[in-house]
N, C-alpha and C positions, 0 to 999 in steps of 0.2 A: 301458329301451327308450323312445325318443321317440314321442310320440303324433303320427301323421301329420296329424291334424286340428288340431293345436295351431297357433294363429295365429302368423305370423312377421312381424317388423317389416320395414319397407322402409328403404333407405339414407336417411340424413339429410344434407341439403345446407345449407351455410352459407358465404356469401361465395365461392362457386365451389368449395368443398372438399366432397367426398363422404365421409361417415363410414358405414362398413358396420355392420349390426347386430352387437351383441356386441363392439364395439371402442370405444376411446377415442381422442380426438385433441385437440390444442391448435391452435386456429386463431388466427393473428395478424391481427386486424381493423384495417386502417388507418383511423384517425380524424382525424389531423391531421399537421402537420409542424412541426419546430422552425424557428427563424430560418435555420438553416444548410441548410434543405430536407431535413434528415434525417427520414425517416418516423417517426412516433410511433404505434406499434401497441398495441392493447388485446388481451391474450390472452383467448380464450374457450375454456374447457375443455368438451368435448362428451363425455358418457358416454352412449353409445347402446345401449340394451338390445336383446336378441334378440327380445323380445316387444313388441307395440305397447302404448301407454299414453300418459299425459299428457306434455307437454313442460314441465318446471318450470325457470324461470329464477331463479337465485339471484345477486344482484348486491351488490357492496359498493363503498365508497369513491367513490360518485358525488360526495360531498364528500371531496376528496383527503386531508384530515387525520383522517378517521374510520376508525381502523385495526382495531378489534375484528373487523369483518366480514371483513377480509383474512385474519386468522388463523382465523376460523370456517370460511371456505371452504378454506383450506389443510388443516385437519384433516378436513373433510368429504371432500375428494378422496382422502384416505388411509384412509377408513373401510372396513371389510370389507363393509358393507352394499351398497357400490357394485359389488361383484364380479359381481352378477347383479341387474339391475333391469328393470322393465317401463317402456317409454317412454324418455324422454330427459331428462337433466340438463344444463342450460346454466349453467355456473358462471363468473362474471365477478368475479375477486377485486378488480380495480381498474378502475373505469369512467373516473374522472377521473385519467388518468396525469399530466397537467400538475400538478394540485394535489398528487398523491402525491409527485412528485419534489421539489416545493418546500415540502412540509409545510404546505399551505394548503388551505382549504376551496374556494377559487375558481379560476377559469381566469385566464390571464394578463391578460385585459381586465377582471378583477374581476367577471365575471358568475358567477352561481350556475348550474351546469349543470342542477341540479334545478329550475330555473325556465325552462328553454329548450325544453321539449318541447311539441309534437311536433317542433319545429325546421323547418329548411328546407334545401334543397340549395344555396342561393345566399346564405344569410344570414350572420350573424356567426359567429365561431369556435364559440361555444356552440351556436348554431342548427344549424350544420353537423354538429357532433359528436352532438347530440341526434338529428338526422334520421338519420344513419348508424347510430347505435346502435338506434334504434327500428326502422328498416326491415330491418336485418340480424339483429338479435337478438330484441328484444321481440316483433315481429310473428310470430315463429316459436313463441312460448310459448303455452301454454294456461293456465298459472298462474304467479305470480311472488311471490318474497320479496325485499324490498329491505332490506339491513342498514345500520343507522345507529348513531351514538352521539350524545351531546350535543355542543354546539359547544365551542369552546376555552374552558377553565376552567369548563365546566358539565357535571355528571354526571347521567345518567339512570338511574333504576331500571329493570331489565329489564322491558319492557312491549311490548305490541303496539298499533299504531295502525292502524285500518282503518275503511272505510265499511261499517258493519254493516247498512245497508239492503239490501245484496246478500247473499243467503242463502249463496252459495258462498264469498264472502269471509268472512262471519261464521263459517262452518264451519271455514275455515282458521285463523282467529284462535283459535277454541276448541281446535283440535287442536294448536297450537304448544306449549302447555303452560306458559305463564307465568301467574301469578295475576292480573295487571293488564292489562285491555284498555281502551283509550280509543277511543270512537267519534269518529273524527277526520274533519273535512271534507276534501274533496279540494282541495288548493291549486292555484291556477292555474299551469300550466306545469310541473307535477311529473310524474314518471314514473307515479305512482299515478293521477293524473287521466286521463292518456292511455290507460293500460292498462285502467282500468275503463270508459272511454268506448267501447272496442272489444271489451268483453266478456271481458277477462282479469282474473280475480279476483287481487288483489294485497294483501299485508299488509306493513307496515313494522315491523321489529324495532328498537327503540331501547334501547340499553344502554351504559353507561359514558360515557367522556369522550374528546374528541378528543386525538390524539397520545399516547394511553396504551393499554396492554393491561390489561384487567381479567379475571382468570382466571375468576371466577364468571360474568361476562357471556358470555365465550367458550364455556364449557361449556354454559350454558343455550342459547346460539345453535345450537351443533352439535346438541344434543339436540332442539331445536325444529324444525330443518330436517328431521332424520330423522323426527320425528313427522309432519311435513307429508307427507313421501314415503310413509310408511306409510298415512296417511289417504287419500292419492290412489291407493293400490294399487300403488305403484311398487316397494316392497320387500316381502320376506317376513318382516320383523321382527315379532315378536309381543311386545307389552308384557306385563310381569308384572302391571301394573295400569294402567288407563286414566288419562290425565292428569286432575288435579283440574279441575273446572269453573271457568273464570276468572271474575273479578268485573269487570263492566263499569261504568266510571265514568259517572255521570250528568252530570257536568260537571267542569271543571278551571279553575284560574285561577293567575296569577302574583302573588306578593307582591313589591312593588318598594321600593327604598330611598327613605326619606323625606328623606335628606340625604346629602351627600358625607361620606366618612370611611373608617375602617377597620372592616371587617365581620367579626364573630365569630359563626359559626353554633353553635347549641347543640343541634341535632338532626341525626340521620343519615338518609341515604336509606332509605326504607321505614318510617320512623317513623310511628306512629299519633299524630296531632295532634288535640287537642281545641280547640274555639273558645276564644280568649282565652289559650291557652298562650304562655308566653315561649319563642320559638324562636331569637332572635338579638339581637345588639346592634350598634350602629354608634357608634363613638367617634372623637374627634379625636386624631391622633397627637401633638398638642401640649397635650393636657389639656382639661379642660372636662367638661360633662355628657354622659353617654351617652344615646343614643336606643334605647329598647327596641322590639323587633319582636314583635308578638303575632299569633297565627294568626287570620285573619279568619273562618275556618270550620273545622269538623272535617273530617278527611280523612287521606289517606296522602301522604307526601312522595315524589313521583315524579321530581323534578328539583331540583338545587341548584347555586348558584353557588359555586365553590371558590376564587375569587380574593378575597383580603381587601380589596383596594383598590377601592372602588365610588364611582360618581357617583349623584347624586340621580336617581331614576326608573329606575335599572338593575334588571333582574329578579334576584331573590335566590332565591326558592323557587317550585316548581311543585307545587301541591296538587291532587290528584284527590279528588273527593267521591263517596262511595258510600252506598247505603242502609244497609248493615251494615258500618260501618268496622271494628269489632272482629273480625269474621269474616275480613275481608281481611288484617288484621294477623296473625292466627293462621295463615292460609294462607301468607303471606309467610315466616313463621318456618320452617314445614315445608319450603317450597320452597328457601329458602336453605340449610338443613341438608342437604337431599338433594343439592343441587348441589355443596356443599363436600366431601361424602363421595364424590361420583361419580368414576369413573375417567377418566383422561386416555388418550390413545393409548398403546399399548405402547411402553415405552422412553422416553417423554417425561414428565419430572417437571412438576408444576404450576408455573406462573409465580408467583414470590413477590416 
């Protein structure tokens, strides 16, 4: 028997569409047009709970070639936890539809959509898209998770980037459930900067490489978003054990190529690196002496260039430094083992 005093949710409106409590809808948000004047819409999935609660926006592919987040949201929308939620989930699998279609990070005018916020109603293509997305979607959220990967030919270890000076943001970063958290400054023109400026806690999940699916990163992402929803009281999921306390990097830096040539990496993502360790080599394809690459500091390898052909000055490794590096390495081993053993959705084999 229902409790008559139980709070009830109100209808949710987005772009002129009304979504009733306890229902789901897909809203086609017009963001731009092709040269043929064919409308280019961005689908927004709205899962609106019967009871009131937070409005969580989960977005992916704001860089059109970063695909792991697209699959994370696809699996999330099919998860049984969404059958009954408190509050509202706004899931946007592909923000930059232009880039997604053309397998590129950028918009047709070579602008980075994640440097165009808050945008304007009368500006460039990127500014118009950013303004429309902010005003129609982001402004309706109380919390946000933005899903990313490394750039093309660069892979990122599953990690959270967040402005930890905001207590609510820090709590979300802790709840997501990956071992590595990087206290990241808010870049100018980014979705994160605009969201935090108007009081919306937002974290960025970075994992994998552009134009590639990475099964472990996808599983960790689905689990992480569900952890956030549980943390916010949106689902009735009860964990068998709380997520391990993440380790916050005190700083991070890139190791760059000292010369042009063919790059051979000797370490894997997540590796514990000691200062002075040999981590790679650069050689000439036509013979001659190799240049050895040594770690400038101890830390965990959280990003790596996967392209063997490099130019002088090009970023090769991203090393995050921690107070207790060995403990982070052990935590990563446990995390990786748990993710690899974890279930996929019913009837869906893991990607191999």
